[in-house]
N, C-alpha and C positions, 0 to 999 in steps of 0.2 A: 580908873582901866578897871573891869570889872573879873572876878578869877571866877572862872571854869571850871563845873564840877562832871564834864563828857561832853562827849563830842557833839551832841544833839544843842545842849548847851551854847557850844562854842557855833554854830550854823546860825541857829536860829539869831545871832545874834547882829546880820548880816543884809545887808537889801536881798532881793529874792532870786539878781540874776547870777549874784555872786554864792546862795547858800546851794543855787544849781550845780555849779562849777565846784566848792567845796562839795555837793553829796557824790557827783563824781567822781572825783578825785575816793574819795574816800570806799565809794564803791568797787574804782578798778583794785586798791589795796587789800582789800577783803575778795575778791576773784582772785590774787595772784598769792594772800596769804593767810587760805584758808582756818588755818590751826590759829592765826593771832588774838594778840587781844588790843582790844583799844584804850586810852588810858591818856587822860593831859597830862602834857610833863612839859616844865617854862612855860604850861598857861597855853602851848597849845596843840592842837590833834596828833596825837603818837596816837605808834601801835608797837605791838612787845612782841617774842619768839626770844627763851633767853637772852635776853637785855632789847634796849634800846632798838626798834626796828627804821622805819620812819619818823617821819615828822611833815606837816603839811602846815601852811598860813595861810589867811588875811590879807592887804595887807591895801592902800588905796587903785592901786597899778597893775598888781597880780597879785600872782598865786607863790610863797615860795614854794620849795618842795625840800626836804632830806632824806638826802640818802647814807649822814654820814662820810666822809671823802673818799672812803674807795670806793662806792655806789657808785661817785663823783668823776669819782680817777675811769672806772670801767666802762663810761661810757661818756668818756668826751665827747667824743666827735659827734656825737647821735643831740649831744647838750650844748655845740661849737655853735649855735644862732641864737640862742637864748644867753642871761647876761645870768651869769653865773662866779662861782666862789670856792675854793678850796672842797665843800662841802654844802653845799648849797645854792640854789639853780631858780632862776624864776620866773616863771611865765608868767604873761599877759592878758592881763584880764579881756581884752581884748582881742583876744585870738582862741581856738580852739583847747581843749585839756591838747597833751600829747600820751592818752590812755596808755597807747601800744605802750611805750616806750617807759609809762608810770612801771606800767606791768614788770615787760622786763628790769624795770629799776632795783624791783619791788626780790621780785623772784633769785635777783643773785647774793641780795639781802641776806632772803633769809637762808639760801644753801649755804653760805658766810656763819650768817649766826646758829646754821644749827652744826656747824662743823667747831663752833669752841670748845 
């Protein structure tokens, strides 16, 4: 497995269709958390603001989005139609990315991290 040094490098490692979806998610996160910093953590794209904010990663059939357990618990109803676990959700690659939901989750996490 390659070791990534930037989100750009990570995204370039995927087919063009997946790159577009990853970039959409990246842009949604930036829009919802303009003061956050991009990083690679756990070898996946990460945004930080007063600690880890959210992570995302591409897989064969989905994009994993990680807003920590609290971010997922707060949006349990909206996430119910997706495969999910305590701190993760899988957005299928054959569906449109739920960018408005992602933005809401990121804004929730921003408030949470700023109140630490």
